C-alpha positions in Angstrom: 103.8 129.8 99.8 106.7 127.5 100.8 105.1 126.6 104.1 101.8 125.8 102.4 103.6 123.5 99.9 105.5 121.8 102.8 102.3 121.2 104.7 100.6 119.7 101.6 103.6 117.4 101.0 103.6 116.4 104.7 99.9 115.6 104.6 100.4 113.6 101.4 103.3 111.6 102.9 101.1 110.8 106.0 98.3 109.8 103.7 100.5 107.4 101.8 101.8 106.0 105.1 98.2 105.5 106.1 97.4 103.6 102.9 100.6 101.4 103.2 100.3 100.4 106.8 97.7 97.6 106.4 99.9 95.8 103.8 103.0 95.9 106.1 101.4 93.0 108.0 101.5 90.9 104.9 105.3 90.8 104.7 106.5 87.3 104.2 109.8 87.5 102.4 113.1 89.2 103.3 112.8 91.2 100.1 109.5 92.7 101.2 111.0 93.5 104.6 113.8 95.4 103.0 111.3 97.2 100.7 109.2 98.4 103.7 112.3 99.4 105.7 113.5 101.5 102.7 110.0 103.0 102.3 109.7 104.0 105.9 113.2 105.5 105.8 112.2 107.5 102.7 109.0 108.6 104.5 111.0 109.8 107.5 113.3 111.8 105.2 110.4 113.4 103.4 108.6 114.2 106.7 111.7 115.5 108.4 112.5 117.8 105.5 109.0 119.2 105.4 108.8 119.7 109.1 112.1 121.5 108.9 110.6 123.8 106.3 107.5 124.4 108.4 109.6 125.2 111.5 111.9 127.4 109.3 115.1 125.6 110.4 118.1 126.8 108.4 121.6 125.4 107.9 124.2 126.4 110.5 126.5 129.0 109.3 130.0 128.2 110.2 132.3 131.1 111.0 135.9 130.8 109.9 138.2 130.6 113.0 140.3 133.5 111.8 137.3 135.7 111.3 136.0 134.8 114.8 139.3 135.6 116.5 139.6 138.9 114.5 136.1 139.8 115.6 136.9 138.9 119.2 140.0 141.1 119.1 138.1 144.0 117.8 135.5 143.6 120.5 138.1 143.4 123.2 139.8 146.6 121.9 136.5 148.5 122.0 135.8 147.5 125.6 
């Protein structure tokens, strides 16, 4: 279910980018350039998040250094 939603959101983001691309050529003021730069950054964030969901990328789990050294000691004692 989550992957289907992520795919639909990704397709919708690409569709909006497709609709917006012709009007990028009409930028004449610095304010419009800033607007389009912000819009493209937002598109990249949305696309990246949904691609991450599709590829099932999860956050790294950081192991506490003390737990790691304790686990290493236990492993060395067993061997």
